Jmol script that loads the backbone (N, CA, C; Angstrom):
load data "model"
ATOM      1  N   UNK A   1      54.078  10.631  -8.614  1.00  0.00           N
ATOM      2  CA  UNK A   1      53.711   9.506  -9.442  1.00  0.00           C
ATOM      3  C   UNK A   1      52.194   9.355  -9.416  1.00  0.00           C
ATOM      4  N   UNK A   2      51.549   9.386 -10.547  1.00  0.00           N
ATOM      5  CA  UNK A   2      50.106   9.246 -10.638  1.00  0.00           C
ATOM      6  C   UNK A   2      49.780   7.944 -11.338  1.00  0.00           C
ATOM      7  N   UNK A   3      48.896   7.184 -10.716  1.00  0.00           N
ATOM      8  CA  UNK A   3      48.427   5.947 -11.321  1.00  0.00           C
ATOM      9  C   UNK A   3      46.966   6.127 -11.698  1.00  0.00           C
ATOM     10  N   UNK A   4      46.547   5.439 -12.711  1.00  0.00           N
ATOM     11  CA  UNK A   4      45.150   5.436 -13.081  1.00  0.00           C
ATOM     12  C   UNK A   4      44.621   4.024 -12.827  1.00  0.00           C
ATOM     13  N   UNK A   5      44.165   3.782 -11.609  1.00  0.00           N
ATOM     14  CA  UNK A   5      43.766   2.429 -11.221  1.00  0.00           C
ATOM     15  C   UNK A   5      42.385   2.043 -11.732  1.00  0.00           C
ATOM     16  N   UNK A   6      42.114   0.781 -11.667  1.00  0.00           N
ATOM     17  CA  UNK A   6      40.782   0.298 -11.984  1.00  0.00           C
ATOM     18  C   UNK A   6      39.920   0.481 -10.735  1.00  0.00           C
ATOM     19  N   UNK A   7      38.666   0.159 -10.842  1.00  0.00           N
ATOM     20  CA  UNK A   7      37.747   0.295  -9.715  1.00  0.00           C
ATOM     21  C   UNK A   7      38.256  -0.547  -8.540  1.00  0.00           C
ATOM     22  N   UNK A   8      38.250   0.034  -7.358  1.00  0.00           N
ATOM     23  CA  UNK A   8      38.710  -0.669  -6.165  1.00  0.00           C
ATOM     24  C   UNK A   8      40.196  -0.518  -5.919  1.00  0.00           C
ATOM     25  N   UNK A   9      40.908   0.161  -6.804  1.00  0.00           N
ATOM     26  CA  UNK A   9      42.346   0.341  -6.662  1.00  0.00           C
ATOM     27  C   UNK A   9      42.685   1.549  -5.801  1.00  0.00           C
ATOM     28  N   UNK A  10      43.951   1.878  -5.758  1.00  0.00           N
ATOM     29  CA  UNK A  10      44.418   3.011  -4.970  1.00  0.00           C
ATOM     30  C   UNK A  10      45.188   3.953  -5.884  1.00  0.00           C
ATOM     31  N   UNK A  11      44.915   5.248  -5.773  1.00  0.00           N
ATOM     32  CA  UNK A  11      45.630   6.249  -6.570  1.00  0.00           C
ATOM     33  C   UNK A  11      46.550   7.033  -5.650  1.00  0.00           C
ATOM     34  N   UNK A  12      47.777   7.271  -6.087  1.00  0.00           N
ATOM     35  CA  UNK A  12      48.716   8.050  -5.300  1.00  0.00           C
ATOM     36  C   UNK A  12      49.091   9.278  -6.105  1.00  0.00           C
ATOM     37  N   UNK A  13      48.850  10.417  -5.528  1.00  0.00           N
ATOM     38  CA  UNK A  13      49.159  11.661  -6.217  1.00  0.00           C
ATOM     39  C   UNK A  13      49.726  12.635  -5.202  1.00  0.00           C
ATOM     40  N   UNK A  14      50.954  13.062  -5.390  1.00  0.00           N
ATOM     41  CA  UNK A  14      51.632  14.021  -4.510  1.00  0.00           C
ATOM     42  C   UNK A  14      51.642  13.532  -3.065  1.00  0.00           C
ATOM     43  N   UNK A  15      51.844  12.264  -2.869  1.00  0.00           N
ATOM     44  CA  UNK A  15      51.956  11.711  -1.525  1.00  0.00           C
ATOM     45  C   UNK A  15      50.626  11.445  -0.835  1.00  0.00           C
ATOM     46  N   UNK A  16      49.525  11.743  -1.484  1.00  0.00           N
ATOM     47  CA  UNK A  16      48.208  11.528  -0.896  1.00  0.00           C
ATOM     48  C   UNK A  16      47.607  10.273  -1.518  1.00  0.00           C
ATOM     49  N   UNK A  17      47.005   9.461  -0.693  1.00  0.00           N
ATOM     50  CA  UNK A  17      46.413   8.211  -1.171  1.00  0.00           C
ATOM     51  C   UNK A  17      44.900   8.373  -1.243  1.00  0.00           C
ATOM     52  N   UNK A  18      44.341   8.066  -2.387  1.00  0.00           N
ATOM     53  CA  UNK A  18      42.902   8.104  -2.574  1.00  0.00           C
ATOM     54  C   UNK A  18      42.433   6.700  -2.901  1.00  0.00           C
ATOM     55  N   UNK A  19      41.406   6.250  -2.226  1.00  0.00           N
ATOM     56  CA  UNK A  19      40.847   4.943  -2.541  1.00  0.00           C
ATOM     57  C   UNK A  19      39.618   5.143  -3.410  1.00  0.00           C
ATOM     58  N   UNK A  20      39.567   4.449  -4.498  1.00  0.00           N
ATOM     59  CA  UNK A  20      38.431   4.547  -5.409  1.00  0.00           C
ATOM     60  C   UNK A  20      37.432   3.463  -5.033  1.00  0.00           C
ATOM     61  N   UNK A  21      36.223   3.885  -4.782  1.00  0.00           N
ATOM     62  CA  UNK A  21      35.178   2.962  -4.343  1.00  0.00           C
ATOM     63  C   UNK A  21      34.235   2.695  -5.513  1.00  0.00           C
ATOM     64  N   UNK A  22      33.931   1.454  -5.721  1.00  0.00           N
ATOM     65  CA  UNK A  22      33.014   1.081  -6.797  1.00  0.00           C
ATOM     66  C   UNK A  22      31.601   1.473  -6.398  1.00  0.00           C
ATOM     67  N   UNK A  23      30.869   2.081  -7.326  1.00  0.00           N
ATOM     68  CA  UNK A  23      29.481   2.443  -7.071  1.00  0.00           C
ATOM     69  C   UNK A  23      28.573   1.528  -7.878  1.00  0.00           C
ATOM     70  N   UNK A  24      27.448   1.208  -7.277  1.00  0.00           N
ATOM     71  CA  UNK A  24      26.478   0.379  -7.972  1.00  0.00           C
ATOM     72  C   UNK A  24      25.820   1.211  -9.064  1.00  0.00           C
ATOM     73  N   UNK A  25      25.718   0.643 -10.220  1.00  0.00           N
ATOM     74  CA  UNK A  25      25.079   1.358 -11.316  1.00  0.00           C
ATOM     75  C   UNK A  25      23.588   1.438 -11.077  1.00  0.00           C
ATOM     76  N   UNK A  26      23.044   2.583 -11.418  1.00  0.00           N
ATOM     77  CA  UNK A  26      21.614   2.829 -11.259  1.00  0.00           C
ATOM     78  C   UNK A  26      20.898   2.279 -12.481  1.00  0.00           C
ATOM     79  N   UNK A  27      20.131   1.237 -12.297  1.00  0.00           N
ATOM     80  CA  UNK A  27      19.417   0.630 -13.417  1.00  0.00           C
ATOM     81  C   UNK A  27      17.925   0.635 -13.143  1.00  0.00           C
ATOM     82  N   UNK A  28      17.151   0.490 -14.165  1.00  0.00           N
ATOM     83  CA  UNK A  28      15.695   0.454 -14.004  1.00  0.00           C
ATOM     84  C   UNK A  28      15.277  -0.765 -13.184  1.00  0.00           C
ATOM     85  N   UNK A  29      15.945  -1.879 -13.395  1.00  0.00           N
ATOM     86  CA  UNK A  29      15.597  -3.085 -12.651  1.00  0.00           C
ATOM     87  C   UNK A  29      15.821  -2.871 -11.162  1.00  0.00           C
ATOM     88  N   UNK A  30      16.881  -2.172 -10.806  1.00  0.00           N
ATOM     89  CA  UNK A  30      17.162  -1.895  -9.402  1.00  0.00           C
ATOM     90  C   UNK A  30      16.052  -1.021  -8.810  1.00  0.00           C
ATOM     91  N   UNK A  31      15.585  -0.020  -9.573  1.00  0.00           N
ATOM     92  CA  UNK A  31      14.524   0.865  -9.095  1.00  0.00           C
ATOM     93  C   UNK A  31      13.229   0.091  -8.886  1.00  0.00           C
ATOM     94  N   UNK A  32      12.900  -0.766  -9.848  1.00  0.00           N
ATOM     95  CA  UNK A  32      11.674  -1.547  -9.720  1.00  0.00           C
ATOM     96  C   UNK A  32      11.735  -2.445  -8.497  1.00  0.00           C
ATOM     97  N   UNK A  33      12.899  -3.026  -8.264  1.00  0.00           N
ATOM     98  CA  UNK A  33      13.066  -3.901  -7.117  1.00  0.00           C
ATOM     99  C   UNK A  33      12.849  -3.116  -5.825  1.00  0.00           C
ATOM    100  N   UNK A  34      13.376  -1.885  -5.767  1.00  0.00           N
ATOM    101  CA  UNK A  34      13.237  -1.056  -4.581  1.00  0.00           C
ATOM    102  C   UNK A  34      11.792  -0.639  -4.369  1.00  0.00           C
ATOM    103  N   UNK A  35      11.080  -0.274  -5.443  1.00  0.00           N
ATOM    104  CA  UNK A  35       9.707   0.171  -5.322  1.00  0.00           C
ATOM    105  C   UNK A  35       8.800  -0.961  -4.854  1.00  0.00           C
ATOM    106  N   UNK A  36       9.109  -2.182  -5.248  1.00  0.00           N
ATOM    107  CA  UNK A  36       8.281  -3.307  -4.852  1.00  0.00           C
ATOM    108  C   UNK A  36       8.432  -3.635  -3.373  1.00  0.00           C
ATOM    109  N   UNK A  37       9.475  -3.149  -2.741  1.00  0.00           N
ATOM    110  CA  UNK A  37       9.710  -3.441  -1.334  1.00  0.00           C
ATOM    111  C   UNK A  37       9.154  -2.306  -0.482  1.00  0.00           C
ATOM    112  N   UNK A  38       7.890  -2.436  -0.096  1.00  0.00           N
ATOM    113  CA  UNK A  38       7.245  -1.430   0.737  1.00  0.00           C
ATOM    114  C   UNK A  38       7.281  -1.868   2.185  1.00  0.00           C
ATOM    115  N   UNK A  39       7.526  -0.916   3.059  1.00  0.00           N
ATOM    116  CA  UNK A  39       7.437  -1.198   4.481  1.00  0.00           C
ATOM    117  C   UNK A  39       5.997  -0.954   4.893  1.00  0.00           C
ATOM    118  N   UNK A  40       5.403  -1.911   5.574  1.00  0.00           N
ATOM    119  CA  UNK A  40       4.025  -1.775   6.007  1.00  0.00           C
ATOM    120  C   UNK A  40       4.003  -1.259   7.441  1.00  0.00           C
ATOM    121  N   UNK A  41       3.259  -0.182   7.662  1.00  0.00           N
ATOM    122  CA  UNK A  41       3.116   0.407   8.988  1.00  0.00           C
ATOM    123  C   UNK A  41       1.672   0.197   9.421  1.00  0.00           C
ATOM    124  N   UNK A  42       1.484  -0.554  10.503  1.00  0.00           N
ATOM    125  CA  UNK A  42       0.143  -0.887  10.978  1.00  0.00           C
ATOM    126  C   UNK A  42      -0.367   0.171  11.949  1.00  0.00           C
ATOM    127  N   UNK A  43      -1.631   0.553  11.768  1.00  0.00           N
ATOM    128  CA  UNK A  43      -2.282   1.486  12.691  1.00  0.00           C
ATOM    129  C   UNK A  43      -3.504   0.807  13.298  1.00  0.00           C
ATOM    130  N   UNK A  44      -3.828   1.184  14.536  1.00  0.00           N
ATOM    131  CA  UNK A  44      -4.967   0.563  15.208  1.00  0.00           C
ATOM    132  C   UNK A  44      -6.184   1.487  15.227  1.00  0.00           C
ATOM    133  N   UNK A  45      -6.066   2.667  14.620  1.00  0.00           N
ATOM    134  CA  UNK A  45      -7.170   3.613  14.547  1.00  0.00           C
ATOM    135  C   UNK A  45      -7.693   3.668  13.117  1.00  0.00           C
ATOM    136  N   UNK A  46      -8.745   4.470  12.917  1.00  0.00           N
ATOM    137  CA  UNK A  46      -9.339   4.564  11.587  1.00  0.00           C
ATOM    138  C   UNK A  46      -8.391   5.251  10.608  1.00  0.00           C
ATOM    139  N   UNK A  47      -7.659   6.252  11.078  1.00  0.00           N
ATOM    140  CA  UNK A  47      -6.701   6.979  10.239  1.00  0.00           C
ATOM    141  C   UNK A  47      -5.565   7.484  11.115  1.00  0.00           C
ATOM    142  N   UNK A  48      -4.517   7.994  10.466  1.00  0.00           N
ATOM    143  CA  UNK A  48      -3.394   8.608  11.171  1.00  0.00           C
ATOM    144  C   UNK A  48      -2.993   9.852  10.381  1.00  0.00           C
ATOM    145  N   UNK A  49      -2.633  10.917  11.098  1.00  0.00           N
ATOM    146  CA  UNK A  49      -2.210  12.147  10.418  1.00  0.00           C
ATOM    147  C   UNK A  49      -0.775  11.972   9.927  1.00  0.00           C
ATOM    148  N   UNK A  50      -0.457  12.671   8.847  1.00  0.00           N
ATOM    149  CA  UNK A  50       0.832  12.507   8.177  1.00  0.00           C
ATOM    150  C   UNK A  50       2.009  12.744   9.115  1.00  0.00           C
ATOM    151  N   UNK A  51       1.969  13.804   9.928  1.00  0.00           N
ATOM    152  CA  UNK A  51       3.103  14.079  10.813  1.00  0.00           C
ATOM    153  C   UNK A  51       3.285  12.975  11.852  1.00  0.00           C
ATOM    154  N   UNK A  52       2.183  12.440  12.367  1.00  0.00           N
ATOM    155  CA  UNK A  52       2.272  11.324  13.314  1.00  0.00           C
ATOM    156  C   UNK A  52       2.781  10.062  12.632  1.00  0.00           C
ATOM    157  N   UNK A  53       2.384   9.876  11.379  1.00  0.00           N
ATOM    158  CA  UNK A  53       2.846   8.728  10.612  1.00  0.00           C
ATOM    159  C   UNK A  53       4.357   8.765  10.418  1.00  0.00           C
ATOM    160  N   UNK A  54       4.891   9.948  10.127  1.00  0.00           N
ATOM    161  CA  UNK A  54       6.334  10.080   9.922  1.00  0.00           C
ATOM    162  C   UNK A  54       7.102   9.741  11.195  1.00  0.00           C
ATOM    163  N   UNK A  55       6.547  10.117  12.354  1.00  0.00           N
ATOM    164  CA  UNK A  55       7.190   9.775  13.628  1.00  0.00           C
ATOM    165  C   UNK A  55       7.071   8.279  13.899  1.00  0.00           C
ATOM    166  N   UNK A  56       5.897   7.706  13.644  1.00  0.00           N
ATOM    167  CA  UNK A  56       5.674   6.275  13.881  1.00  0.00           C
ATOM    168  C   UNK A  56       6.564   5.411  12.996  1.00  0.00           C
ATOM    169  N   UNK A  57       6.749   5.807  11.758  1.00  0.00           N
ATOM    170  CA  UNK A  57       7.552   5.017  10.823  1.00  0.00           C
ATOM    171  C   UNK A  57       9.050   5.189  11.053  1.00  0.00           C
ATOM    172  N   UNK A  58       9.437   6.195  11.839  1.00  0.00           N
ATOM    173  CA  UNK A  58      10.854   6.398  12.131  1.00  0.00           C
ATOM    174  C   UNK A  58      11.565   7.309  11.150  1.00  0.00           C
ATOM    175  N   UNK A  59      10.826   7.906  10.233  1.00  0.00           N
ATOM    176  CA  UNK A  59      11.429   8.821   9.265  1.00  0.00           C
ATOM    177  C   UNK A  59      11.918  10.074   9.979  1.00  0.00           C
ATOM    178  N   UNK A  60      11.127  10.566  10.927  1.00  0.00           N
ATOM    179  CA  UNK A  60      11.540  11.734  11.710  1.00  0.00           C
ATOM    180  C   UNK A  60      11.453  11.377  13.191  1.00  0.00           C
ATOM    181  N   UNK A  61      12.316  11.995  13.968  1.00  0.00           N
ATOM    182  CA  UNK A  61      12.358  11.691  15.393  1.00  0.00           C
ATOM    183  C   UNK A  61      11.417  12.541  16.222  1.00  0.00           C
ATOM    184  N   UNK A  62      11.162  13.762  15.760  1.00  0.00           N
ATOM    185  CA  UNK A  62      10.316  14.680  16.529  1.00  0.00           C
ATOM    186  C   UNK A  62       9.258  15.292  15.625  1.00  0.00           C
ATOM    187  N   UNK A  63       8.279  15.939  16.262  1.00  0.00           N
ATOM    188  CA  UNK A  63       7.235  16.612  15.500  1.00  0.00           C
ATOM    189  C   UNK A  63       7.775  17.778  14.699  1.00  0.00           C
ATOM    190  N   UNK A  64       8.784  18.460  15.237  1.00  0.00           N
ATOM    191  CA  UNK A  64       9.398  19.575  14.521  1.00  0.00           C
ATOM    192  C   UNK A  64      10.081  19.125  13.245  1.00  0.00           C
ATOM    193  N   UNK A  65      10.784  17.990  13.324  1.00  0.00           N
ATOM    194  CA  UNK A  65      11.419  17.433  12.128  1.00  0.00           C
ATOM    195  C   UNK A  65      10.368  17.052  11.097  1.00  0.00           C
ATOM    196  N   UNK A  66       9.277  16.439  11.579  1.00  0.00           N
ATOM    197  CA  UNK A  66       8.204  16.017  10.671  1.00  0.00           C
ATOM    198  C   UNK A  66       7.591  17.229   9.978  1.00  0.00           C
ATOM    199  N   UNK A  67       7.382  18.305  10.733  1.00  0.00           N
ATOM    200  CA  UNK A  67       6.797  19.522  10.174  1.00  0.00           C
ATOM    201  C   UNK A  67       7.682  20.089   9.062  1.00  0.00           C
ATOM    202  N   UNK A  68       8.986  20.178   9.315  1.00  0.00           N
ATOM    203  CA  UNK A  68       9.908  20.711   8.313  1.00  0.00           C
ATOM    204  C   UNK A  68       9.969  19.811   7.084  1.00  0.00           C
ATOM    205  N   UNK A  69       9.941  18.503   7.308  1.00  0.00           N
ATOM    206  CA  UNK A  69       9.990  17.555   6.194  1.00  0.00           C
ATOM    207  C   UNK A  69       8.751  17.686   5.309  1.00  0.00           C
ATOM    208  N   UNK A  70       7.591  17.824   5.926  1.00  0.00           N
ATOM    209  CA  UNK A  70       6.348  17.959   5.163  1.00  0.00           C
ATOM    210  C   UNK A  70       6.339  19.279   4.396  1.00  0.00           C
ATOM    211  N   UNK A  71       6.772  20.359   5.041  1.00  0.00           N
ATOM    212  CA  UNK A  71       6.776  21.669   4.388  1.00  0.00           C
ATOM    213  C   UNK A  71       7.770  21.746   3.234  1.00  0.00           C
ATOM    214  N   UNK A  72       8.778  20.880   3.243  1.00  0.00           N
ATOM    215  CA  UNK A  72       9.767  20.891   2.154  1.00  0.00           C
ATOM    216  C   UNK A  72       9.173  20.405   0.836  1.00  0.00           C
ATOM    217  N   UNK A  73       8.064  19.670   0.894  1.00  0.00           N
ATOM    218  CA  UNK A  73       7.411  19.188  -0.319  1.00  0.00           C
ATOM    219  C   UNK A  73       8.021  17.929  -0.895  1.00  0.00           C
ATOM    220  N   UNK A  74       8.877  17.245  -0.121  1.00  0.00           N
ATOM    221  CA  UNK A  74       9.546  16.040  -0.612  1.00  0.00           C
ATOM    222  C   UNK A  74       8.792  14.757  -0.277  1.00  0.00           C
ATOM    223  N   UNK A  75       7.559  14.872   0.154  1.00  0.00           N
ATOM    224  CA  UNK A  75       6.781  13.698   0.527  1.00  0.00           C
ATOM    225  C   UNK A  75       5.656  13.502  -0.482  1.00  0.00           C
ATOM    226  N   UNK A  76       5.529  12.275  -0.962  1.00  0.00           N
ATOM    227  CA  UNK A  76       4.443  11.929  -1.875  1.00  0.00           C
ATOM    228  C   UNK A  76       3.446  11.044  -1.142  1.00  0.00           C
ATOM    229  N   UNK A  77       2.172  11.408  -1.224  1.00  0.00           N
ATOM    230  CA  UNK A  77       1.100  10.586  -0.661  1.00  0.00           C
ATOM    231  C   UNK A  77       0.258  10.120  -1.833  1.00  0.00           C
ATOM    232  N   UNK A  78       0.211   8.834  -2.027  1.00  0.00           N
ATOM    233  CA  UNK A  78      -0.495   8.228  -3.162  1.00  0.00           C
ATOM    234  C   UNK A  78      -0.037   8.829  -4.490  1.00  0.00           C
ATOM    235  N   UNK A  79       1.269   9.089  -4.600  1.00  0.00           N
ATOM    236  CA  UNK A  79       1.854   9.574  -5.839  1.00  0.00           C
ATOM    237  C   UNK A  79       1.797  11.073  -6.064  1.00  0.00           C
ATOM    238  N   UNK A  80       1.212  11.829  -5.121  1.00  0.00           N
ATOM    239  CA  UNK A  80       1.094  13.281  -5.280  1.00  0.00           C
ATOM    240  C   UNK A  80       1.826  13.985  -4.145  1.00  0.00           C
ATOM    241  N   UNK A  81       2.521  15.094  -4.444  1.00  0.00           N
ATOM    242  CA  UNK A  81       3.203  15.839  -3.381  1.00  0.00           C
ATOM    243  C   UNK A  81       2.199  16.347  -2.350  1.00  0.00           C
ATOM    244  N   UNK A  82       2.561  16.270  -1.081  1.00  0.00           N
ATOM    245  CA  UNK A  82       1.670  16.688  -0.011  1.00  0.00           C
ATOM    246  C   UNK A  82       2.426  17.591   0.965  1.00  0.00           C
ATOM    247  N   UNK A  83       1.875  18.772   1.224  1.00  0.00           N
ATOM    248  CA  UNK A  83       2.483  19.696   2.183  1.00  0.00           C
ATOM    249  C   UNK A  83       1.571  19.941   3.379  1.00  0.00           C
ATOM    250  N   UNK A  84       0.520  19.140   3.523  1.00  0.00           N
ATOM    251  CA  UNK A  84      -0.392  19.262   4.676  1.00  0.00           C
ATOM    252  C   UNK A  84       0.031  18.250   5.735  1.00  0.00           C
ATOM    253  N   UNK A  85       0.567  18.731   6.846  1.00  0.00           N
ATOM    254  CA  UNK A  85       1.025  17.786   7.863  1.00  0.00           C
ATOM    255  C   UNK A  85      -0.133  17.111   8.584  1.00  0.00           C
ATOM    256  N   UNK A  86      -1.336  17.677   8.505  1.00  0.00           N
ATOM    257  CA  UNK A  86      -2.504  17.074   9.131  1.00  0.00           C
ATOM    258  C   UNK A  86      -3.282  16.181   8.186  1.00  0.00           C
ATOM    259  N   UNK A  87      -2.720  15.866   7.036  1.00  0.00           N
ATOM    260  CA  UNK A  87      -3.378  15.008   6.044  1.00  0.00           C
ATOM    261  C   UNK A  87      -3.715  13.664   6.674  1.00  0.00           C
ATOM    262  N   UNK A  88      -4.965  13.237   6.545  1.00  0.00           N
ATOM    263  CA  UNK A  88      -5.396  11.964   7.127  1.00  0.00           C
ATOM    264  C   UNK A  88      -5.035  10.824   6.186  1.00  0.00           C
ATOM    265  N   UNK A  89      -4.319   9.858   6.717  1.00  0.00           N
ATOM    266  CA  UNK A  89      -3.923   8.681   5.945  1.00  0.00           C
ATOM    267  C   UNK A  89      -4.751   7.493   6.410  1.00  0.00           C
ATOM    268  N   UNK A  90      -5.462   6.890   5.492  1.00  0.00           N
ATOM    269  CA  UNK A  90      -6.283   5.721   5.787  1.00  0.00           C
ATOM    270  C   UNK A  90      -5.549   4.466   5.323  1.00  0.00           C
ATOM    271  N   UNK A  91      -5.934   3.287   5.821  1.00  0.00           N
ATOM    272  CA  UNK A  91      -5.294   2.057   5.348  1.00  0.00           C
ATOM    273  C   UNK A  91      -5.353   1.960   3.819  1.00  0.00           C
ATOM    274  N   UNK A  92      -4.224   1.593   3.238  1.00  0.00           N
ATOM    275  CA  UNK A  92      -4.099   1.513   1.788  1.00  0.00           C
ATOM    276  C   UNK A  92      -3.321   2.686   1.207  1.00  0.00           C
ATOM    277  N   UNK A  93      -3.122   3.744   1.996  1.00  0.00           N
ATOM    278  CA  UNK A  93      -2.372   4.908   1.522  1.00  0.00           C
ATOM    279  C   UNK A  93      -0.897   4.543   1.397  1.00  0.00           C
ATOM    280  N   UNK A  94      -0.242   5.086   0.370  1.00  0.00           N
ATOM    281  CA  UNK A  94       1.174   4.839   0.134  1.00  0.00           C
ATOM    282  C   UNK A  94       1.910   6.168   0.293  1.00  0.00           C
ATOM    283  N   UNK A  95       2.937   6.169   1.148  1.00  0.00           N
ATOM    284  CA  UNK A  95       3.717   7.372   1.421  1.00  0.00           C
ATOM    285  C   UNK A  95       5.151   7.116   0.977  1.00  0.00           C
ATOM    286  N   UNK A  96       5.686   8.048   0.175  1.00  0.00           N
ATOM    287  CA  UNK A  96       7.061   7.917  -0.299  1.00  0.00           C
ATOM    288  C   UNK A  96       7.863   9.102   0.218  1.00  0.00           C
ATOM    289  N   UNK A  97       8.946   8.806   0.935  1.00  0.00           N
ATOM    290  CA  UNK A  97       9.849   9.826   1.461  1.00  0.00           C
ATOM    291  C   UNK A  97      11.237   9.495   0.927  1.00  0.00           C
ATOM    292  N   UNK A  98      11.709  10.273  -0.028  1.00  0.00           N
ATOM    293  CA  UNK A  98      12.992   9.973  -0.657  1.00  0.00           C
ATOM    294  C   UNK A  98      12.899   8.643  -1.385  1.00  0.00           C
ATOM    295  N   UNK A  99      13.753   7.695  -1.010  1.00  0.00           N
ATOM    296  CA  UNK A  99      13.723   6.359  -1.624  1.00  0.00           C
ATOM    297  C   UNK A  99      12.904   5.367  -0.820  1.00  0.00           C
ATOM    298  N   UNK A 100      12.448   5.771   0.362  1.00  0.00           N
ATOM    299  CA  UNK A 100      11.677   4.869   1.221  1.00  0.00           C
ATOM    300  C   UNK A 100      10.201   4.934   0.869  1.00  0.00           C
ATOM    301  N   UNK A 101       9.555   3.764   0.807  1.00  0.00           N
ATOM    302  CA  UNK A 101       8.139   3.680   0.482  1.00  0.00           C
ATOM    303  C   UNK A 101       7.438   2.938   1.613  1.00  0.00           C
ATOM    304  N   UNK A 102       6.352   3.535   2.102  1.00  0.00           N
ATOM    305  CA  UNK A 102       5.590   2.950   3.203  1.00  0.00           C
ATOM    306  C   UNK A 102       4.138   2.795   2.787  1.00  0.00           C
ATOM    307  N   UNK A 103       3.486   1.775   3.363  1.00  0.00           N
ATOM    308  CA  UNK A 103       2.060   1.574   3.142  1.00  0.00           C
ATOM    309  C   UNK A 103       1.372   1.525   4.493  1.00  0.00           C
ATOM    310  N   UNK A 104       0.256   2.227   4.609  1.00  0.00           N
ATOM    311  CA  UNK A 104      -0.537   2.224   5.839  1.00  0.00           C
ATOM    312  C   UNK A 104      -1.444   1.001   5.791  1.00  0.00           C
ATOM    313  N   UNK A 105      -1.393   0.173   6.824  1.00  0.00           N
ATOM    314  CA  UNK A 105      -2.249  -1.000   6.890  1.00  0.00           C
ATOM    315  C   UNK A 105      -2.984  -1.012   8.228  1.00  0.00           C
ATOM    316  N   UNK A 106      -4.171  -1.616   8.245  1.00  0.00           N
ATOM    317  CA  UNK A 106      -4.957  -1.735   9.472  1.00  0.00           C
ATOM    318  C   UNK A 106      -4.433  -2.916  10.283  1.00  0.00           C
ATOM    319  N   UNK A 107      -4.465  -2.776  11.579  1.00  0.00           N
ATOM    320  CA  UNK A 107      -4.020  -3.848  12.457  1.00  0.00           C
ATOM    321  C   UNK A 107      -5.046  -4.914  12.606  1.00  0.00           C
TER     322      UNK A 107
END
end "model"
wireframe off; spacefill off
backbone 0.3
color backbone group
């Protein structure tokens, strides 16, 4: 017996139960809301290197993870892709990793 349920319902097919989970629709307003929410990471020095910043912000747990993440090219610094793990970030720099956005601020 196959049912075609609405969102949040349960489908039964050949004795197996599948739960259908509602997904949030991706809208421009949702993206704008997310971009406006920046996490501020405070530094007490003049600058911080990108790999150290990734560890400080909690994006990566180790230096090796940070190195691989930077080399993948999925990190944007001030809107441009950056593959230099020693890139110096000064206060005011914006770093985007996936959907997370961080801003470097002075303490």
